[in-house]
N, C-alpha and C positions, 0 to 999 in steps of 0.2 A: 282647463281645457286642453292644455298641452299634454298633461298626464293622461287624459282620456284618449287622445290621438295616439300616444305611444303604445297603448295597450288595445288599440282598435284592431279589427280584422286585417286592415291593410298593412299595419305597422308592427304587429305583435311579433312576427318571426324576426324582423330586424332588431327589435328591442331586446328580445331574448338572446340574440347573437351578441349584441353589444354588451349586455350584462354578463354573459358567460365569458366573453373575451376579456372583459375588465377583471373578472374574478380570476381568470387564468393568469393574466399579467401580474396581478397582485401576488398570487401564489408563487410564481416564478421569482418575483422580487424578494419574497420572504425566504425562499429556498436559497437564493444567493447570499442573503444575510446570514443564514444557517451555515453555509459553506465558509463564510468570512470568519464566523466564531470558531468553527472547527480548525480553520487555517491558523487563527491566533493561538488557540490551545496547543496545536502542534508546534508552533514556533516557540511558545513559551516552554514547552517540554524539552525541546532540543537545546534551547539556549541554557536552561537551568541545568540540565544533565552535563552539557559541555563545560559549565562553570564549576561543577563538582570535582573533588579530587579523584584521582584514579582509584578505582575499586580493585583491590587485590583479592581474588577469589581464594587464594591459598590461605589468606588470613581471616577472610570473612565471606561467607556465602549467605547473604541475608535472605529471609523468607519473602521479602517483597521485591525481589529482583525483577519481576515482571513489570514493575512501575519505573524501572530505571532505563528504559529504552534510549539509546543514543549516549549513554554514559561511557566514558573511557574506562577500559578494564584491562587488567593483565592477569595471567595465570600460567603456571608451570605444571605440566602433566605429560601424559603419554597418549598418543593417538590409538584408537581401536579401529584398525583398518578392516577387520572382519565384518564390521557392521556399518561401513560407510556407504553412502548412496550418491547419486548424481542428480543434479538439477539440469534438466534439458532446456533446449531453446535458448542458449546463451551465445553471445557474440563478443569477440574482441577485435575491433576494427571490422574487417571484412571476413573474418574467420569464424566459422560456426563451431560450437562446441558445447561443453558442459561446465558446471561448477561441481566440485567435489565437496560433499557435506560429510564431515567425519566427526564422530563422537571423540571428545577428549576427556580422559579420566584423570582426576587429580585428587589430592588428599581429602577434599571436602565433598566430592560427588563427581558429576560428569556433566558435560555441556557440549552442544554441537558447535562445530566450526566451519564456516564457509571458507574453505582453504583457497578457493579461487578457480580460475579458468583453465581448462585443458582442451585441446582440440578434439573434435569428434573422430577425426581420422585415426584409426588404430586404438580407439578406446570404446569399443562397442559393448564390452562386458566388464564386470567387476574384476575379473582376473587381469584384464589389461591395465587397470588403474594401479595395480601394485607396484609398478615401476616408479610411482611417485611417493612411495612410503618414506616417511621420516622416522627412523628408529630412535628409540631412547627418549629421554626427557626433552621437551621442546617448551620454549617460552612464547606465549602468545600475547600480543598487544593489539587492541582494537577497540570496537564499540559494541555494546550490547544492542541487539535488535530483536523485535518481536516477530512472530510468524508473518509471512506474507498474507495479503488479503485473499479471502476465498475466491475461487474461479467464478466466472459468470454463471449464474443459476444456483449458487449457493454451495456447490461441491468443493471439497478441499483438494481432491486429486483422483487419479485413476484407482480403481478397486483391484483386488487380487484376481489375476486370471486363473483358469483352471489348472491345477497342479502346482501353483505358486504358493510359497509360504511367506514371502516378503516382496515389497516393491523396491526395485533397484533404481528405477528412473522416476523422478518426481517432476511435476509441472511447476510447483511452488514449494517454498521452504515451509512446510507445515510441521512445526516442532511437535505438536501433539500427535500428528499422524506417524511421524518418524519414530517417536518415543514408543508408540504402541508396539513396534516390532523390535524394540531393544530388550535385552535380558535384565536390564537394571534401570533405575529411574534416572532422569536427567532434569536439569533446570529448564523452566518454561521459556527460555530465550535461546538465541544463538549469537555467536561472535562473528562480526565482520572484521577481519584483521586489517591493520593499517597497511598502506600501500608503500612499497619501496620502489621508487622510480627506476632504480638501477637493477632491479630484480627481473630477470628475463627467463628464469627457470620455471617450468610448469610444476605445480599449479601456481598461477599468478593472481594474487589477491586483488580484490576490487572494492572500492568505496563509492557509493552513490553520491552525486552532487545534490546538495539539499538547498532548495530555494527557500529562504526565510523571509521573503517579502509577503505582503498581504494579497498580492495578485490583483486581479481586476474584479473581484466579486462585488465590491461597494459600487463601482461604476456600473456594472451590469444590473445591480439592484435598482439604482436610480433610473436606469433606462426602462426597465420593466414597469416601475411605478409611474414613469412619465407616460408610457404607452397606455396604462390603465386610466390615467387622469384624462388623456386626449380622448379616449373612447367614451368614458363615462360622462364627462362634462361637455365634450364637443358634440356628441349626438343630439342633445336637446336643442342646441343652437342650430345644427344643421336641420333638424325637423322643423323648427319654428320658421326658418328662412324658406324651406321648401313649401310649407303650408301657406306662407304669406305670398309667395310668388304665384302659386296656384289660385289663391283668392283673387289676385289682381287680374 
């Protein structure tokens, strides 16, 4: 009887809304559990790489380097300033600027290095960046990083404008994109150099703070599953009560 009333002409729309709302809440709960698994996988990756010994690229440039994101690394080489680019929309405190992304050539190949922050004022073109050149051999210590996530909509960055042969300013660090305009191959990762708190000379390296907790995903999942249960199981009780009151 109750089931017949739920799908009667008077209640069919409400029933469908409840079923649809319950399904949506369950889907959102599953999504949060998926996010939790992704978070756990990321945390495990970071922790395992940070526990590994420092990788010396001059001694060994492994073919699976793309699986070593967040691993400590060191390398000695020389910068290729002719092919460096800038990452726009960066800030240091209240100051707006760029990050210089420069290829480093070493005995086993080449790799991009995020050299760090420079102010936007006075650095509108690649020629302006040359005052930050570091000539000769340099030793870089830092962490391996993968390309940044694609921009909203799936694109990786701006396309070439009419008359341009290369992109100088990038919105994200797309290793693959930057590699496509270099005259030599590079590793599919970049280096985020270690930060020296006493270094105030531009470019100033940057290291992101990494949150290795599990966040609130599990709690949010429980909330969505609770909402689904309240809708799905509470609706029949409400309907039964409503019909009983009308019958009286």
